[in-house]
ROFIDREN-251504 format. One line per 3 residues: their letters; for each residue x, y, z of C-alpha. Coordinates in pm, 1 decimal. Layout:
ROFIDREN-251504
a	X/Y/Z  ...
***
This chain:
ROFIDREN-251504
mnt	3552.6/4774.4/15892.8  3331.0/4966.8/16129.9  3486.8/5337.1/16103.2
ssr	3252.4/5446.2/16403.8  3492.2/5238.4/16639.0  3802.5/5415.2/16801.2
lvi	4158.7/5378.5/16618.8  4441.8/5350.8/16813.8  4766.9/5517.2/16713.4
rvg	5074.7/5400.1/16909.0  5353.4/5626.7/16892.3  5666.7/5475.7/17032.8
tds	6011.7/5614.5/17082.4  6097.5/5511.6/16718.6  5800.0/5317.6/16601.8
lsf	5443.1/5386.2/16463.9  5149.0/5126.5/16453.6  4765.6/5122.4/16432.4
avi	4515.9/4914.5/16557.1  4133.5/4872.7/16572.3  3882.8/4665.3/16728.1
dgn	3713.7/4463.3/16432.2  3461.5/4181.7/16514.6  3520.0/4033.5/16186.4
adn	3907.2/4000.4/16185.5  4044.9/3659.8/16286.8  4193.4/3802.4/16609.1
qiv	3903.8/4034.9/16660.4  4163.1/4335.2/16640.4  4332.8/4467.8/16314.3
fep	4675.3/4567.5/16394.6  4889.6/4737.2/16132.6  5281.8/4828.2/16213.0
ydm	5401.0/5116.0/16013.1  5727.5/5089.1/15841.0  5876.8/5448.6/15927.2
rsg	6099.8/5642.7/15689.5  6428.2/5726.4/15845.6  6562.5/6087.3/15834.3
isv	6230.3/6246.4/15887.6  6015.5/6311.6/16228.1  5750.9/6085.8/16360.6
aan	5489.4/6377.2/16263.3  5617.0/6386.2/15928.2  5590.7/5991.1/15917.6
lre	5225.8/5975.0/16039.0  5140.1/6256.3/15789.3  5285.8/6015.7/15491.4
afa	5096.3/5728.9/15639.3  4739.0/5878.4/15568.1  4829.5/5818.4/15205.7
nse	4917.0/5447.5/15236.7  4806.9/5295.6/15554.5  4488.5/5085.4/15514.2
llm	4351.7/5187.5/15874.1  4443.2/5553.5/15843.6  4278.2/5578.5/15480.0
agy	3953.5/5408.2/15613.4  3800.5/5725.9/15735.8  3788.5/5682.4/16128.6
dkv	3652.3/5979.1/16305.2  3768.2/5887.1/16638.2  4123.2/5824.3/16785.7
hvv	4327.8/5724.4/17058.9  4667.9/5825.8/17057.9  4897.8/5642.0/17296.2
ids	5222.8/5814.5/17330.4  5547.3/5705.1/17462.6  5736.6/5971.0/17620.5
pvv	5891.7/6070.3/17962.6  5629.4/6073.2/18243.1  5628.2/6272.6/18556.3
lvp	5376.4/6130.9/18818.9  5231.3/6355.8/19069.1  4978.3/6253.8/19364.4
tae	4631.2/6348.7/19235.6  4555.9/6542.1/19563.0  4839.1/6780.0/19478.1
mpg	4715.7/6835.9/19129.0  4497.3/7158.1/19214.7  4707.8/7447.3/19131.3
idi	5026.1/7298.3/18999.3  5144.3/7442.1/18657.6  5176.6/7125.1/18447.7
ega	5385.6/7260.3/18195.5  5616.1/7424.5/18426.3  5643.6/7090.0/18663.9
ynt	5714.6/6882.3/18361.9  5980.1/7099.6/18214.4  6159.5/7139.9/18546.1
ais	6166.2/6767.4/18557.6  6219.9/6664.4/18193.0  6486.5/6947.2/18094.7
dar	6559.5/6819.1/17732.2  6182.7/6811.8/17631.7  6125.5/7059.5/17357.8
nht	5844.8/7185.8/17110.2  5588.7/7003.6/17268.7  5237.0/7001.2/17451.0
vls	5216.1/6885.1/17831.3  4922.8/6684.9/17895.2  4782.2/6512.7/18230.8
qei	4610.8/6183.1/18258.6  4468.0/6065.2/18601.3  4509.1/5690.3/18708.7
pel	4245.3/5694.6/18960.0  4335.8/5351.7/19120.0  4672.0/5464.6/19215.1
gat	4607.9/5802.8/19343.0  4825.5/5980.7/19085.1  4833.1/6170.4/18779.7
alf	5060.8/6131.3/18492.7  5233.6/6452.2/18331.7  5335.3/6355.5/17966.5
ain	5418.0/6554.6/17638.1  5330.6/6494.4/17286.7  5519.5/6672.9/16995.0
kdl	5327.2/6985.8/16898.3  5379.5/6893.0/16521.0  5253.7/6549.1/16574.2
klv	4938.0/6656.2/16770.5  4882.4/6900.1/16473.4  4863.4/6602.5/16218.6
vdd	4627.8/6394.3/16483.9  4411.4/6706.9/16515.0  4364.8/6778.9/16170.3
hfa	4252.1/6425.4/16055.6  4029.3/6347.7/16359.5  3750.7/6494.7/16505.4
dvr	3744.0/6337.2/16839.3  4084.1/6289.2/16962.1  4194.9/6100.6/17294.6
ist	4561.2/6085.6/17427.3  4696.0/5894.4/17681.3  5051.8/5786.6/17779.9
lma	5169.3/5442.0/17675.8  5234.2/5318.9/18043.9  4888.8/5391.0/18183.3
svw	4705.2/5073.1/18078.8  5022.3/4855.4/18185.5  5002.1/5029.8/18538.0
ryl	4649.2/4968.3/18563.7  4659.3/4626.8/18458.6  4918.6/4488.5/18664.1
yhr	4815.3/4676.2/18962.2  4485.8/4515.8/18972.6  4719.3/4180.0/18917.0
dst	4962.4/4266.5/19190.4  4675.0/4323.9/19421.5  4582.4/3929.3/19413.9
sig	4938.2/3852.2/19533.4  5058.8/3759.3/19843.0  5422.7/3848.8/19822.0
rql	5583.6/4213.2/19671.0  5626.2/4227.7/19322.3  5852.5/4441.5/19098.4
fay	5740.7/4476.0/18751.2  5979.2/4557.5/18473.5  5845.8/4629.0/18140.7
rhg	6028.6/4668.7/17812.8  5942.4/4886.6/17527.3  6189.2/4999.1/17244.5
nlt	6504.1/5066.4/17429.4  6331.1/5197.2/17734.5  6240.4/4968.6/18069.7
dvf	6002.3/5094.1/18309.6  6039.5/4966.6/18652.9  5765.3/4996.8/18913.6
afa	5579.7/4870.6/19230.3  5270.4/4902.0/19435.4  5200.7/4948.3/19780.3
hgr	4878.7/5030.1/19987.8  4713.5/5156.9/19644.8  4961.0/5369.0/19549.7
frf	5316.4/5370.5/19351.8  5575.7/5266.0/19573.3  5843.2/5334.5/19292.2
ant	5835.9/5403.7/18919.5  6108.9/5526.6/18675.2  6219.9/5486.8/18326.7
frt	6574.6/5371.9/18244.4  6728.4/5385.1/17897.5  6973.0/5110.5/17806.4
rat	7074.8/4888.7/17534.0  7281.2/4592.5/17690.2  7089.7/4323.8/17872.2
adt	7339.9/4362.4/18193.5  7289.8/4741.4/18223.7  6906.5/4700.3/18241.6
ayf	6955.6/4404.5/18498.7  7181.1/4636.9/18690.0  6891.7/4899.3/18716.4
ila	6642.6/4641.3/18801.7  6838.7/4492.4/19085.4  6928.2/4869.7/19214.6
vwd	6566.6/4934.3/19219.9  6515.2/4619.8/19419.9  6757.4/4676.6/19683.1
qlg	6639.8/5038.4/19738.2  6294.7/4872.4/19792.2  6438.6/4660.6/20059.2
fds	6279.0/4354.9/19889.4  6357.2/4010.6/19997.3  6516.8/3783.2/19729.0
hrd	6358.8/3458.3/19892.8  5991.0/3573.4/19957.6  5954.3/3856.8/19671.4
eih	5917.7/3847.2/19311.3  6028.2/4017.0/18972.9  5791.0/3993.9/18691.3
lag	5922.4/4078.2/18340.6  5737.1/4179.8/18014.7  5818.2/4292.2/17663.9
fgd	6170.2/4136.1/17671.5  6127.5/3905.0/17394.8  6441.5/3771.8/17256.1
dnd	6644.2/3895.1/17555.6  6381.3/3742.9/17800.5  6585.9/3431.0/17872.4
emr	6931.6/3646.7/17943.6  6758.9/3884.9/18164.8  6596.8/3595.8/18373.9
qql	6960.5/3443.8/18415.8  7105.2/3774.3/18503.6  6814.6/3846.6/18771.3
srf	6799.4/3472.9/18899.0  7171.5/3525.1/19030.6  7024.3/3737.1/19316.8
ves	6662.8/3693.8/19323.0  6489.6/3364.9/19356.6  6149.5/3448.1/19189.6
vat	6210.6/3595.1/18839.2  5876.7/3523.5/18644.2  5779.0/3642.4/18266.5
inp	5446.6/3758.8/18190.8  5329.4/3538.2/17915.4  5026.3/3714.8/17734.2
sae	4863.4/3402.1/17615.6  4850.2/3256.5/17962.8  4782.2/3602.9/18126.5
fnr	4465.4/3656.3/17902.0  4356.4/3311.1/17868.7  4426.5/3253.3/17534.3
api	4235.4/3544.1/17394.6  4257.2/3563.1/17020.6  4427.8/3890.5/17037.7
tri	4742.5/3737.0/17199.0  4788.7/3566.2/16866.7  4859.8/3924.6/16692.8
kgl	5251.1/3888.4/16595.6  5402.0/4184.3/16711.8  5147.1/4326.9/16949.8
pld	5287.5/4470.2/17253.3  5151.8/4434.5/17611.7  5084.1/4783.5/17637.2
mmt	4830.0/4768.3/17324.5  4687.5/4432.2/17473.9  4609.3/4581.4/17791.8
lfv	4384.7/4862.3/17624.0  4177.9/4602.1/17452.6  4173.5/4321.2/17679.6
kk	3995.6/4319.1/18039.4  4122.1/4038.3/18292.2
***
């Protein structure tokens, strides 16, 4: 392995995984899901992983931490003078023991405010000299924004990660809508997607819903939505990325693919 590359640590709501570009690997990427131990924090799990993860023990100096935490979107033009911690804590009232960070999404004129647990950040800072931290959704938003700009009809996107579903749409180089819903039942998720569809005034005959990350629930979700919307499509990574080797890696989520693959 080339330890001068930047290691990616993906911190899901209840998962950890590691990945790095490696030209010698079969699929050009080494991906390592981590079996988390229940009953202890994500920070404690990551600390333990440094003793038994092949990638973490390889000696990388640079890391990109991709964190799945609630996001507050702010127009970048309004960012000067904003107290990001105060703004975030006002919007996300249940956040505790965290450091608030910001990440600009230049294509969309928006800045994402998000948080990382302080203990988790300390573990990362203790082990890497060069640390980059971003919100999990940033690469997905960027990729699908550029994809959406080539479409004739309007599109509503729904991306499932863990027990969260991000629903979003773009218009005129900006977010038209973006929100996250925590659900478990497919019917509940479909309800929120359709509620956003109605709120935005989309046309059930001309406009489209695009789904990603739904896995085994994808067919049921399409059936639920197709009762009300004619065009419901699934984003298939293999077709999306022209059968790139990375799409053959079992368990690799779309948000990590969009970090590594350029359309």
